[in-house]
C-alpha positions as semicolon CSV with decimal commas, in nm:
position;residue;x (nm);y (nm);z (nm)
1;M;0,879;-6,113;-6,759
2;V;1,016;-5,956;-7,076
3;I;1,127;-5,594;-7,081
4;L;1,234;-5,408;-7,391
5;L;1,354;-5,096;-7,213
6;P;1,457;-4,980;-6,867
7;A;1,303;-4,668;-6,723
8;I;1,453;-4,409;-6,954
9;Y;1,110;-4,310;-7,082
10;P;0,838;-4,145;-6,871
11;E;0,525;-4,322;-6,742
12;L;0,661;-4,670;-6,808
13;C;0,413;-4,952;-6,759
14;V;0,504;-5,318;-6,815
15;S;0,266;-5,612;-6,856
16;G;0,438;-5,924;-6,726
17;D;0,228;-6,175;-6,923
18;A;0,235;-6,013;-7,263
19;G;0,559;-5,821;-7,236
20;I;0,378;-5,506;-7,348
21;I;0,518;-5,164;-7,277
22;L;0,296;-4,858;-7,262
23;V;0,479;-4,529;-7,269
24;G;0,307;-4,195;-7,237
25;G;0,380;-3,970;-7,531
26;Y;0,569;-4,230;-7,737
27;N;0,471;-4,445;-8,031
28;I;0,486;-4,805;-7,909
29;V;0,564;-4,945;-8,256
30;F;0,861;-4,711;-8,295
31;L;0,979;-4,790;-7,943
32;T;0,971;-5,165;-7,999
33;V;1,162;-5,139;-8,326
34;L;1,415;-4,904;-8,172
35;L;1,506;-5,153;-7,903
36;A;1,468;-5,474;-8,096
37;D;1,734;-5,355;-8,338
38;C;2,004;-5,388;-8,073
39;Y;1,851;-5,535;-7,762
40;G;1,593;-5,799;-7,848
41;R;1,480;-5,923;-7,507
42;I;1,623;-5,835;-7,169
43;T;1,531;-6,049;-6,870
44;L;1,420;-5,893;-6,543
45;E;1,738;-5,897;-6,335
46;R;1,948;-5,621;-6,190
47;L;2,050;-5,432;-6,499
48;R;2,415;-5,385;-6,597
49;L;2,527;-5,070;-6,777
50;A;2,841;-5,023;-6,985
51;V;2,903;-4,655;-7,066
52;F;3,145;-4,573;-7,347
53;D;3,349;-4,269;-7,423
54;C;3,340;-4,191;-7,796
55;D;3,655;-4,016;-7,926
56;G;3,956;-4,239;-7,874
57;T;3,744;-4,530;-7,752
58;L;3,488;-4,608;-8,023
59;V;3,626;-4,392;-8,305
60;D;3,968;-4,253;-8,396
61;S;3,886;-3,887;-8,448
62;Q;4,222;-3,736;-8,356
63;H;4,321;-3,607;-8,700
64;S;3,995;-3,423;-8,758
65;I;3,999;-3,274;-8,409
66;V;4,360;-3,158;-8,442
67;H;4,292;-2,995;-8,779
68;A;3,979;-2,813;-8,659
69;M;4,166;-2,687;-8,354
70;E;4,454;-2,561;-8,569
71;V;4,210;-2,371;-8,792
72;A;4,033;-2,215;-8,493
73;F;4,358;-2,109;-8,329
74;D;4,487;-1,956;-8,650
75;F;4,162;-1,765;-8,706
76;H;4,196;-1,599;-8,365
77;G;4,567;-1,530;-8,399
78;F;4,678;-1,793;-8,149
79;D;4,994;-1,996;-8,196
80;A;4,920;-2,335;-8,350
81;P;4,867;-2,598;-8,079
82;N;5,096;-2,899;-8,063
83;P;4,907;-3,200;-8,208
84;S;5,011;-3,421;-7,917
85;A;4,877;-3,161;-7,674
86;V;4,546;-3,153;-7,863
87;R;4,517;-3,531;-7,839
88;R;4,563;-3,512;-7,463
89;I;4,270;-3,274;-7,409
90;I;4,023;-3,476;-7,618
91;G;3,727;-3,552;-7,394
92;L;3,738;-3,238;-7,184
93;P;3,480;-2,958;-7,212
94;L;3,583;-2,752;-7,513
95;V;3,637;-2,415;-7,345
96;K;3,842;-2,578;-7,070
97;A;4,048;-2,763;-7,332
98;I;4,126;-2,439;-7,515
99;G;4,244;-2,283;-7,191
100;I;4,487;-2,570;-7,142
101;L;4,616;-2,542;-7,498
102;A;4,655;-2,163;-7,481
103;P;4,738;-2,083;-7,118
104;E;4,881;-1,739;-7,196
105;S;4,573;-1,622;-7,386
106;D;4,289;-1,408;-7,256
107;I;4,033;-1,638;-7,096
108;A;3,756;-1,413;-7,232
109;D;3,852;-1,523;-7,584
110;H;3,816;-1,895;-7,519
111;P;3,439;-1,923;-7,581
112;E;3,483;-1,753;-7,921
113;V;3,763;-1,992;-8,012
114;A;3,537;-2,279;-7,910
115;E;3,260;-2,153;-8,138
116;T;3,506;-2,123;-8,427
117;Y;3,624;-2,478;-8,362
118;K;3,266;-2,606;-8,371
119;S;3,177;-2,420;-8,689
120;T;3,500;-2,543;-8,851
121;F;3,417;-2,900;-8,758
122;R;3,065;-2,863;-8,898
123;D;3,206;-2,728;-9,224
124;M;3,454;-3,014;-9,241
125;R;3,176;-3,266;-9,187
126;A;2,955;-3,104;-9,451
127;S;3,236;-3,125;-9,706
128;G;3,321;-3,485;-9,620
129;D;3,653;-3,397;-9,459
130;V;3,585;-3,551;-9,117
131;H;3,738;-3,895;-9,071
132;E;3,628;-4,090;-8,763
133;P;3,687;-4,461;-8,832
134;L;3,571;-4,720;-8,584
135;F;3,843;-4,896;-8,392
136;Q;3,887;-5,264;-8,470
137;G;3,640;-5,489;-8,291
138;V;3,381;-5,225;-8,200
139;R;3,087;-5,379;-8,388
140;E;3,154;-5,734;-8,276
141;T;3,203;-5,636;-7,914
142;I;2,890;-5,422;-7,899
143;S;2,689;-5,712;-8,042
144;A;2,838;-5,949;-7,785
145;L;2,755;-5,716;-7,498
146;V;2,397;-5,668;-7,611
147;E;2,354;-6,043;-7,648
148;G;2,498;-6,080;-7,299
149;G;2,226;-5,859;-7,151
150;W;2,424;-5,540;-7,106
151;L;2,267;-5,199;-7,150
152;L;2,495;-4,960;-7,337
153;G;2,541;-4,588;-7,294
154;I;2,760;-4,303;-7,414
155;A;2,931;-4,030;-7,212
156;T;3,124;-3,796;-7,439
157;G;3,270;-3,449;-7,465
158;K;3,093;-3,417;-7,800
159;A;2,767;-3,228;-7,833
160;M;2,462;-3,441;-7,916
161;R;2,467;-3,318;-8,274
162;G;2,826;-3,433;-8,315
163;L;2,762;-3,769;-8,150
164;V;2,471;-3,840;-8,383
165;A;2,676;-3,741;-8,687
166;T;2,959;-3,970;-8,576
167;L;2,765;-4,287;-8,497
168;E;2,468;-4,276;-8,735
169;P;2,675;-4,365;-9,044
170;Y;2,778;-4,686;-8,869
171;D;2,420;-4,773;-8,763
172;L;2,535;-4,787;-8,402
173;L;2,352;-4,495;-8,244
174;E;2,041;-4,693;-8,149
175;C;2,252;-4,945;-7,959
176;F;2,306;-4,686;-7,686
177;V;1,996;-4,636;-7,474
178;T;2,137;-4,342;-7,280
179;R;2,347;-4,074;-7,448
180;Q;2,516;-3,813;-7,234
181;T;2,688;-3,524;-7,409
182;A;2,867;-3,204;-7,315
183;D;2,575;-2,982;-7,416
184;I;2,332;-3,143;-7,171
185;A;2,556;-3,227;-6,874
186;Q;2,870;-3,106;-6,702
187;G;3,187;-3,230;-6,867
188;K;3,440;-3,485;-6,747
189;P;3,565;-3,555;-6,489
190;H;3,248;-3,428;-6,319
191;P;3,023;-3,731;-6,251
192;E;2,701;-3,579;-6,388
193;M;2,705;-3,770;-6,717
194;L;2,743;-4,106;-6,542
195;N;2,487;-4,012;-6,278
196;R;2,239;-3,920;-6,550
197;A;2,309;-4,242;-6,738
198;M;2,240;-4,449;-6,427
199;A;1,923;-4,252;-6,355
200;D;1,806;-4,298;-6,714
201;T;1,849;-4,674;-6,705
202;G;1,766;-4,752;-6,344
203;T;2,107;-4,909;-6,286
204;D;2,321;-4,898;-5,973
205;A;2,681;-4,784;-5,947
206;D;2,811;-5,131;-5,858
207;L;2,677;-5,263;-6,192
208;T;2,786;-4,966;-6,401
209;V;3,122;-4,956;-6,581
210;M;3,279;-4,663;-6,765
211;I;3,497;-4,753;-7,063
212;G;3,737;-4,489;-7,192
213;D;4,083;-4,400;-7,313
214;T;4,163;-4,099;-7,093
215;T;4,228;-4,019;-6,732
216;Y;3,918;-3,796;-6,746
217;D;3,703;-4,106;-6,802
218;M;3,864;-4,289;-6,511
219;E;3,829;-3,987;-6,282
220;M;3,463;-3,945;-6,377
221;A;3,397;-4,310;-6,291
222;R;3,572;-4,270;-5,958
223;N;3,371;-3,955;-5,883
224;A;3,046;-4,137;-5,966
225;G;3,138;-4,448;-5,765
226;T;3,134;-4,684;-6,065
227;K;3,387;-4,929;-6,204
228;S;3,608;-4,835;-6,496
229;V;3,795;-4,999;-6,782
230;G;4,078;-4,814;-6,951
231;V;4,164;-4,883;-7,315
232;T;4,514;-4,847;-7,458
233;W;4,433;-4,762;-7,822
234;G;4,333;-4,403;-7,745
235;Y;4,505;-4,085;-7,636
236;H;4,638;-4,140;-7,281
237;L;4,903;-4,388;-7,168
238;P;4,823;-4,714;-6,983
239;D;5,020;-4,606;-6,674
240;E;4,819;-4,285;-6,663
241;L;4,493;-4,480;-6,676
242;D;4,611;-4,701;-6,390
243;A;4,711;-4,400;-6,183
244;A;4,373;-4,236;-6,247
245;G;4,190;-4,534;-6,098
246;A;4,116;-4,776;-6,381
247;H;4,005;-5,111;-6,238
248;I;4,120;-5,292;-6,553
249;V;4,317;-5,178;-6,857
250;I;4,270;-5,370;-7,184
251;N;4,470;-5,374;-7,508
252;E;4,200;-5,481;-7,755
253;F;3,825;-5,436;-7,785
254;G;3,761;-5,808;-7,784
255;A;3,884;-5,830;-7,425
256;L;3,605;-5,602;-7,301
257;P;3,325;-5,856;-7,237
258;D;3,543;-6,064;-7,006
259;A;3,667;-5,750;-6,830
260;L;3,311;-5,633;-6,768
261;E;3,203;-5,974;-6,643
262;S;3,492;-5,985;-6,397
263;L;3,397;-5,645;-6,255
264;T;3,030;-5,733;-6,203
265;E;3,039;-6,109;-6,144
266;G;2,796;-6,228;-5,879
267;K;2,625;-5,890;-5,835
268;T;2,314;-5,939;-6,048
């Protein structure tokens, strides 16, 4: 049997002989093109899901995030946050992150600071001042994982609008069949984003792996009962990732396929 998509769309019906998918409410031509771009054909086995963090894992967005946070803090009369402190909160829900950066401030002000941060970031993006380069090896590794039969997902502290704006210029968005963002699910380290990703794709926790650069990613994986891979090119230290429960920590993107295979070997 050939399947182009796991059960992330409603009313899924698969014809085993023809490999035809009928999906209520969706255009079948669009659906086929959407998946063929990154997935081609996926054989009917237990599905494996690799869920990626975005900031600090796929893209290096630290400088843009730090600048937008500095602007927001200044607008509200807060002391400028330390850049290293800003890097450490990347991935957390925004209001929670602001509370960590400004512990002496009035908690009632934090949502307004968050809105200023978001509007600042939108203005920066509109003027071409947001820089979020891909880390080395991202494209090649994603291609290798897709060819190896992995489903790919995203679990990020970004809002959906921000995620789309980040990945669309690289033509990578369609490679991720489940996209979990902070505006539709509870933020890290709560397990909701991973739980939703597994529900979307019909995958089990023992064949799901979270890949991220922060302790929040590792803690979310632990809370959801999945495996986790920590990456050292982001914003938290390798020892911190180990302590937070990372099953494997890697130093380069190209090491990811082997790491994922070792965590799921013999389970499909």
